[in-house]
N, C-alpha and C positions, 0 to 999 in steps of 0.2 A: 620601132621600139616605143612602147607606151611609157608615158611619163607618170611618175607616181604621185604627183601633186597637181591638182587642177588649176591652181593660181599661176603656175609656171614662174615662180620666183627662182632664179638660178641658184640662190643659196640654199633652197630647200628641196630642189628637184633632185631625185636620184633616178638614174637610168639603169634599167635591169642589167646586172652583171658588171657595172662600172662604178667606180668611186674616185673621189679626188680629182686630180688633173684630167684623167680620161673622161670623166663625166662632164666637166666644163667644156672640154674640147668638142665632145659630141653634142652638147647642148647648143653651142654657138656655131657648129659646123655649117657651112664652109668658111664662115667669116673669121678673120684674125684681128680685126680692129673693133673695139668697143667704145661706145659713147660713154661719157662720164656718168650718165644716168644709169646705164646698165652695170657699170663697174660698182656704183653705189649700191645697187640691188644685191650684187654678189657679196659685198662686204657687210650687208645688213645695215647700211646707213641710209638716212634720207638724203636726197640729192643736196639739199642746202647744208646739212651737216658735213657731208663728204666734201663739198666744194669749199667750205670754210677751212677744213683740215688741209686741203690741197693748197689754198691760198696762204695759210699760216706756215706751210712747210712741215707739218706734223706727220705726214705720211712718207715713208721711204719708197712708195710706189712711183714709178716713172711716168709722168704725164707728158705727152707730146702735143705739138700743134701742127696742123696741116697748112697748106699754102693760104687758105682762107682765114687762118687764125683760130679755127675750131679745135678744141682740145679733145684728145682721145687717148685711150690706153690700149696697148697691144695685149692680146690674150696671153701670150707667153710671159709678159711682164707681170700680169695679174696672177698667173699661176705660180710664178717664182716668188711673188710677194706672199701669197697665201700658204704655200707649201714649201717654205724654205727649211733647210736642215737646221737642227737645233744648235750645232756648233757655230753656224754662221751668225745666228741671232745673238749669242753671248759675246762674240768678238766685236760686234758693232756698238756695244755700250760705250758711251763717252762720259767722262766725269762731268758733274754739274758745274757750270760756269758761275763765277761769283757775280752777284747782283751789283747794280750801280750803287755808288756811294762815294763818300769822301776818300780821296786818294791817300794812301799811307805815306808817311814821311820816310825817306830813305835813311837819312842821318838823324842823329839825336838833336834835340833842341839846344841851341847855344845862347 
């Protein structure tokens, strides 16, 4: 199968007749484990920006560690993160937490 993009960035590659999850599976076939650098390319982030978001917990993408402590992403986790159903994304919204500040008094001043 010829790839449509010479640079071979997974986020811009389209494989003839395939799109979405099938194209990603075909691109990384037979592998099921991606390094963080590869996952960053798929999400169109630089590695440093992606790593900062992972460290800050701003991504709902599941990052795992192997026995040696190296971080990786499963291909199925990445696909479910990218192509999640619309109803699932609206239910995961949480209300904004109040910022730090002076605690409120419970009772009135006496």
